C-alpha positions as CSV (number, residue, x, y, z in Angstrom):
1,Y,155.6,102.5,-230.4
2,N,153.6,101.3,-233.4
3,A,155.6,101.7,-236.6
4,S,152.4,101.1,-238.7
5,I,151.0,104.5,-237.5
6,P,152.6,107.5,-239.3
7,T,154.2,109.9,-236.8
8,G,151.8,112.8,-237.7
9,K,148.8,110.6,-237.0
10,C,150.3,109.4,-233.7
11,I,150.9,113.0,-232.6
12,R,147.4,114.1,-233.6
13,R,145.9,111.1,-231.7
14,N,147.9,112.0,-228.6
15,I,146.8,115.7,-228.7
16,Q,143.2,114.7,-229.1
17,S,143.6,112.4,-226.0
18,N,145.4,115.2,-224.0
19,Q,148.6,113.2,-223.9
20,P,152.2,114.5,-224.6
21,P,152.3,114.9,-228.4
22,F,155.3,112.6,-229.1
23,Q,154.4,109.9,-226.5
24,G,154.6,106.5,-228.1
25,C,155.4,107.9,-231.5
26,G,159.0,106.6,-231.6
27,T,162.2,106.7,-229.6
28,C,163.8,109.5,-231.6
29,D,165.4,112.6,-230.2
30,I,164.7,114.5,-233.4
31,F,161.4,114.5,-235.3
32,T,161.2,116.1,-238.8
33,D,158.5,116.5,-241.4
34,T,155.9,114.7,-239.2
35,G,152.9,116.2,-241.1
36,F,150.7,114.4,-243.5
37,A,148.2,115.2,-246.2
38,N,145.8,112.8,-247.8
39,Y,143.6,114.1,-250.6
40,D,141.0,112.4,-252.6
41,N,137.6,113.3,-254.2
42,Q,135.7,112.2,-251.1
43,K,137.6,114.0,-248.3
44,S,140.8,115.5,-247.3
45,D,142.9,114.9,-244.2
46,C,145.8,117.2,-243.4
47,F,147.7,117.7,-240.2
48,Y,151.0,119.5,-239.7
49,P,152.2,119.5,-236.0
50,S,154.5,122.4,-236.6
51,V,151.4,124.4,-237.4
52,D,148.4,122.6,-235.9
53,A,150.0,121.5,-232.7
54,L,152.6,124.1,-231.8
55,E,150.9,125.1,-228.6
56,A,150.6,121.5,-227.4
57,I,154.3,120.8,-228.3
58,H,155.4,123.9,-226.4
59,Q,153.2,123.0,-223.4
60,H,154.7,119.5,-223.0
61,Y,158.2,120.3,-224.2
62,P,158.9,123.9,-223.2
63,H,162.7,123.6,-223.6
64,A,162.6,121.9,-227.0
65,T,164.3,123.5,-230.0
66,L,162.0,124.0,-233.0
67,L,163.3,124.9,-236.4
68,W,160.8,126.8,-238.5
69,M,161.2,126.4,-242.3
70,V,159.7,129.0,-244.5
71,R,158.6,128.2,-248.1
72,N,156.8,130.0,-250.8
73,T,153.2,129.1,-250.4
74,T,152.4,128.7,-254.1
75,E,155.4,126.4,-254.7
76,W,154.5,124.4,-251.6
77,Y,150.9,124.0,-252.8
78,Q,152.0,122.8,-256.3
79,S,154.5,120.4,-254.7
80,M,151.8,119.0,-252.4
81,K,149.4,118.5,-255.4
82,Q,152.0,116.5,-257.2
83,W,153.1,114.5,-254.2
84,G,149.5,113.5,-253.3
85,N,148.9,112.0,-256.8
């Protein structure tokens, strides 16, 4: 486990390496809000495991319980714009 690597980036790295998504990403039994978004004028980097990695999570953890939160898209976008500044 490397605490200097954000959980979302750890999950993405594992998926790209065909490893179990949460391997080495912490010793937690529960993971929440593991996504990340970095925006600047040069490039954007955004990854949300609950969207981008759902199939890989299910493949490696078929008995896991996933809670799907629904939010108004416009409100979420406005919140992300403010959060990223």
